[in-house]
C-alpha positions in Angstrom: -136.8 -37.1 25.1 -138.5 -35.0 22.4 -136.6 -32.1 20.9 -138.1 -29.5 18.5 -135.9 -29.1 15.4 -136.1 -27.5 12.0 -134.1 -29.9 9.8 -133.6 -33.6 9.2 -130.8 -35.5 11.0 -127.7 -36.5 9.1 -128.4 -40.2 8.2 -125.0 -40.9 6.6 -126.1 -40.6 3.0 -128.8 -38.6 1.1 -132.4 -39.0 2.0 -135.1 -38.5 -0.6 -137.3 -35.4 -0.3 -140.3 -35.9 1.9 -143.6 -34.3 1.0 -144.2 -32.3 4.2 -146.4 -29.2 4.0 -144.6 -26.0 4.9 -147.0 -25.2 7.6 -145.8 -28.3 9.6 -142.1 -27.5 9.5 -142.1 -25.8 12.9 -143.8 -28.9 14.3 -141.2 -31.4 13.3 -139.9 -33.4 16.3 -136.9 -35.6 16.7 -138.2 -38.9 18.2 -135.4 -41.4 18.8 -133.4 -39.8 16.0 -136.2 -39.7 13.5 -137.8 -36.5 12.1 -141.5 -36.8 11.7 -144.4 -34.3 11.6 -146.9 -34.3 14.3 -149.6 -34.0 11.7 -149.5 -34.1 7.9 -152.2 -34.2 5.2 -150.6 -36.9 3.1 -147.8 -38.6 5.0 -147.9 -41.8 7.1 -149.5 -41.1 10.5 -148.8 -43.5 13.3 -152.1 -44.7 14.9 -152.5 -44.6 18.6 -153.9 -48.1 19.0 -153.2 -51.4 17.4 -155.7 -53.7 15.6 -156.8 -55.1 19.0 -157.7 -51.7 20.4 -154.7 -51.5 22.8 -151.6 -49.3 22.8 -148.7 -50.6 20.6 -146.3 -53.0 22.4 -148.5 -53.0 25.5 -147.5 -56.4 27.0 -149.7 -55.9 30.1 -153.1 -55.3 28.4 -155.6 -58.0 29.4 -156.6 -60.1 26.4 -156.4 -63.6 25.1 -153.7 -62.4 22.7 -151.6 -61.1 25.6 -151.7 -64.5 27.3 -150.3 -66.1 24.1 -147.6 -63.5 23.9 -146.5 -63.8 27.5 -146.3 -67.6 27.3 -144.2 -67.2 24.2 -141.7 -65.0 26.0 -141.6 -67.3 29.1 -140.4 -70.2 26.9 -138.2 -67.9 24.8 -136.4 -66.4 27.8 -135.8 -69.8 29.4 -134.4 -71.5 26.2 -132.4 -68.7 24.5 -129.0 -69.3 25.9 -125.5 -68.7 24.7 -124.9 -72.4 24.2 -128.2 -72.8 22.4 -127.2 -70.2 19.8 -123.4 -70.1 19.7 -121.1 -72.2 17.6 -118.3 -70.3 19.3 -117.6 -67.8 16.5 -119.5 -65.7 14.0 -120.9 -66.1 11.4 -123.5 -68.2 13.0 -126.8 -69.7 12.0 -129.1 -72.0 13.5 -129.9 -75.4 14.1 -131.0 -78.8 13.5 -133.9 -79.7 15.7 -133.9 -83.4 16.1 -136.8 -84.0 18.4 -139.7 -82.1 19.8 -141.6 -83.6 22.7 -144.6 -82.3 24.5 -144.7 -83.2 28.1 -146.9 -81.7 30.8 -147.6 -78.7 28.6 -143.9 -77.8 28.2 -141.9 -77.9 25.1 -138.7 -80.0 25.4 -136.3 -79.5 22.5 -133.2 -81.5 21.8 -130.9 -79.5 19.6 -127.5 -79.5 18.1 -125.5 -76.3 17.8 -127.8 -73.8 16.2 -125.8 -72.0 13.6 -124.2 -74.7 11.5 -127.3 -76.1 9.8 -128.8 -73.0 8.4 -125.5 -71.4 7.4 -125.3 -73.9 4.6 -128.3 -72.3 2.9 -129.4 -75.7 1.6 -133.0 -75.7 2.6 -134.6 -74.2 -0.5 -134.0 -72.2 -3.7 -136.6 -69.5 -4.5 -137.1 -65.9 -5.3 -137.8 -63.1 -2.8 -141.4 -62.9 -3.9 -141.9 -66.7 -3.6 -140.7 -66.4 0.0 -143.2 -63.6 0.6 -146.0 -65.8 -0.6 -144.7 -68.7 1.6 -145.4 -66.6 4.7 -149.2 -66.4 3.9 -149.9 -69.0 6.6 -147.5 -67.6 9.3 -148.8 -65.7 12.4 -146.3 -64.4 14.9 -147.2 -65.5 18.4 -144.9 -62.9 20.0 -146.6 -59.9 18.4 -149.3 -58.2 20.7 -150.3 -55.9 17.9 -151.2 -58.2 14.9 -152.5 -61.6 14.2 -152.8 -61.2 10.4 -150.6 -63.3 8.0 -147.1 -61.9 7.7 -147.5 -60.9 4.0 -150.0 -58.3 5.1 -147.5 -56.7 7.5 -144.7 -56.8 5.0 -146.7 -54.8 2.4 -148.1 -52.4 5.0 -144.6 -51.6 6.2 -143.1 -51.2 2.7 -146.0 -49.1 1.4 -145.9 -46.8 4.5 -142.2 -46.2 4.0 -142.7 -45.6 0.2 -145.3 -42.9 0.9 -143.0 -40.9 3.2 -139.6 -41.7 1.5 -140.5 -42.0 -2.2 -136.9 -41.8 -3.4 -135.3 -44.4 -1.0 -136.3 -47.5 -2.9 -133.8 -49.6 -0.9 -135.7 -48.8 2.2 -139.0 -49.8 0.5 -137.5 -53.2 -0.3 -136.1 -53.5 3.2 -139.6 -53.0 4.5 -140.8 -55.8 2.3 -138.2 -58.4 3.2 -137.3 -57.6 6.8 -139.4 -60.5 8.2 -138.8 -63.1 5.5 -136.6 -65.1 8.0 -139.9 -66.2 9.6 -140.0 -68.9 6.9 -138.0 -70.9 9.6 -141.5 -71.7 11.0 -142.3 -73.5 7.7 -142.0 -77.3 7.4 -139.5 -76.9 4.5 -137.1 -75.2 7.0 -137.6 -77.6 9.9 -140.7 -76.0 11.4 -138.8 -74.4 14.2 -140.8 -73.5 17.4 -141.9 -69.9 17.6 -139.6 -69.1 20.5 -136.6 -69.9 18.2 -137.7 -67.7 15.3 -139.7 -64.6 16.4 -139.9 -62.1 19.3 -137.6 -59.4 20.5 -133.9 -60.2 20.3 -131.2 -59.5 22.9 -127.4 -60.2 23.4 -126.3 -63.5 24.9 -123.1 -63.8 26.9 -123.7 -60.8 29.1 -126.4 -59.6 31.5 -130.0 -59.5 30.4 -131.1 -55.9 30.5 -134.2 -55.1 32.5 -135.7 -53.3 29.5 -136.2 -56.7 27.8 -139.9 -57.6 27.6 -141.0 -60.0 30.4 -137.6 -59.9 31.9 -138.8 -61.8 35.0 -138.6 -65.1 33.1 -134.8 -64.9 32.7 -134.5 -66.2 36.3 -135.0 -69.7 34.9 -132.4 -69.2 32.1 -129.1 -71.1 32.9 -127.1 -68.0 31.7 -128.7 -65.9 34.4 -126.7 -67.6 37.1 -123.5 -68.1 35.1 -120.8 -65.6 36.4 -119.2 -65.3 33.0 -122.5 -64.1 31.4 -124.1 -62.1 34.2 -122.0 -58.9 34.2 -122.7 -55.8 32.0 -120.0 -56.6 29.5 -119.9 -60.4 30.1 -117.6 -62.0 27.5 -117.4 -58.9 25.4 -115.2 -55.8 25.4 -116.8 -52.3 25.4 -117.1 -51.0 21.9 -116.5 -54.4 20.3 -119.2 -53.8 17.7 -122.6 -55.7 17.4 -121.0 -57.8 14.6 -119.1 -59.6 17.4 -122.0 -60.0 19.8 -123.9 -63.3 19.8 -127.6 -62.4 19.7 -130.6 -64.5 20.6 -131.5 -66.6 17.6 -134.3 -65.4 15.4 -135.6 -64.5 11.9 -133.6 -61.3 11.9 -130.2 -63.0 11.8 -131.3 -65.6 9.4 -132.6 -63.1 6.8 -129.4 -61.1 7.2 -127.4 -64.1 6.3 -129.6 -65.0 3.3 -129.3 -61.5 1.9 -125.6 -61.2 2.5 -124.5 -64.6 1.3 -126.7 -64.3 -1.9 -124.8 -61.1 -2.8 -127.5 -58.4 -2.3 -126.5 -54.9 -3.4 -128.6 -53.3 -0.7 -126.6 -50.8 1.4 -125.0 -51.7 4.8 -127.8 -49.7 6.6 -130.4 -52.1 5.1 -128.5 -55.2 6.2 -128.1 -53.7 9.7 -131.8 -52.9 9.8 -132.8 -56.4 8.8 -130.4 -57.9 11.3 -131.4 -55.9 14.3 -135.0 -54.7 13.7 -136.2 -56.9 16.6 -133.5 -55.7 19.0 -135.9 -53.4 20.8 -133.8 -53.1 24.0 -131.3 -51.2 21.8 -133.3 -49.0 19.5 -136.3 -48.4 21.9 -134.7 -48.4 25.3 -131.1 -47.5 24.6 -129.7 -50.6 26.2 -126.4 -52.2 25.2 -125.0 -49.1 23.4 -121.7 -49.8 25.2 -121.2 -52.7 22.9 -121.6 -50.7 19.7 -118.9 -49.3 17.5 -119.0 -46.1 15.3 -120.4 -48.0 12.3 -123.2 -49.4 14.4 -124.1 -45.9 15.6 -124.4 -44.6 12.0 -126.6 -47.5 10.9 -128.8 -47.2 14.0 -130.1 -43.9 12.6 -131.7 -45.7 9.7 -133.0 -48.5 12.0 -134.8 -45.9 14.0 -136.4 -44.5 10.9 -137.5 -47.9 9.9 -138.9 -48.9 13.3 -141.7 -46.4 13.1 -143.1 -48.1 10.0 -142.4 -51.6 11.2 -144.3 -51.0 14.4 -147.1 -48.6 13.6 -148.1 -49.8 10.2 -149.7 -53.0 11.7 -153.4 -52.6 11.1 -156.4 -54.2 9.5 -156.0 -52.0 6.4 -155.6 -54.3 3.4 -153.0 -53.8 0.6 -153.9 -54.5 -3.0 -151.2 -57.0 -3.6 -151.6 -57.3 -7.4 -151.5 -53.5 -7.7 -148.2 -53.0 -5.9 -146.5 -56.3 -6.9 -144.9 -55.0 -10.2 -143.1 -52.2 -8.3 -141.6 -54.6 -5.7 -140.6 -57.1 -8.4 -138.6 -54.4 -10.0 -136.8 -53.6 -6.8 -136.1 -57.3 -6.1 -134.6 -57.5 -9.6 -132.4 -54.4 -8.9 -131.0 -55.6 -5.6 -131.1 -59.4 -5.6 -130.5 -62.3 -8.0 -133.5 -64.1 -9.5 -133.2 -67.1 -7.2 -131.7 -67.2 -3.7 -130.3 -70.0 -1.6 -132.2 -70.3 1.7 
């Protein structure tokens, strides 16, 4: 639903002034909780097509890229189960992969419980910027909109936010670091398969909502036929809070853990955004809201602000890394220690 309004929504704490021309004030729209002008002369404008010439998040467009994306979600939806991810309680983090075998074109993975291994944060010690540079060789197979190295997407997101929200430096930094958990694809971190790192996330231990991309492949997921996991609430109570919900494993949860356990001073809304930015069934389709508590609802407002920039800033426009690097180094110094455990 699109509602014409004349003021910004209450996002829980002050938002920096946005430079929006007065003649566009009557054209502001509330889109999923986010105020944005239909047209501006100097703000970030969401393009209508992605870098492949298709609509954003169009999972049905015919292309070689789409075939890669669909195969990714087929394997992801079969393998992301409650037992794969859960250690039985939260906090939780992923895995030790002991063996990867390729047989008849299928990926067969023997794993131990996912969350113990990475919760130790003993894989590496490096700065935030060093991690950004480590992602130079990473391409996300789940993304139908972009096949550029991830460092390009991080800077595109951060710079687009910075343009529209110049006073919210914590949000700029959130844009820069939100995908750093994808280092799990790197050999230093075990070189996990793409389906265990990227893609849209969703709750485990309850029914798979039909809004989840390529939902049809859940029919081969063992949880789909488990009576304990196949109801709307599953093993959870309504209003229990997302903190108590086991999500499919991915880079979101890992980066949340890294930031939290290394003592970041980013606000709670930033940590929520990092942790759930791939939870598209929630913030795009409105699914699973029955599991949220009041704090989740407040933080979701900022996640919806962020999502516009995360999604629509993906393009072939290049960022001058050396030009913007000093600014982001100053934010990293403000909100993080010099070296982090990963």
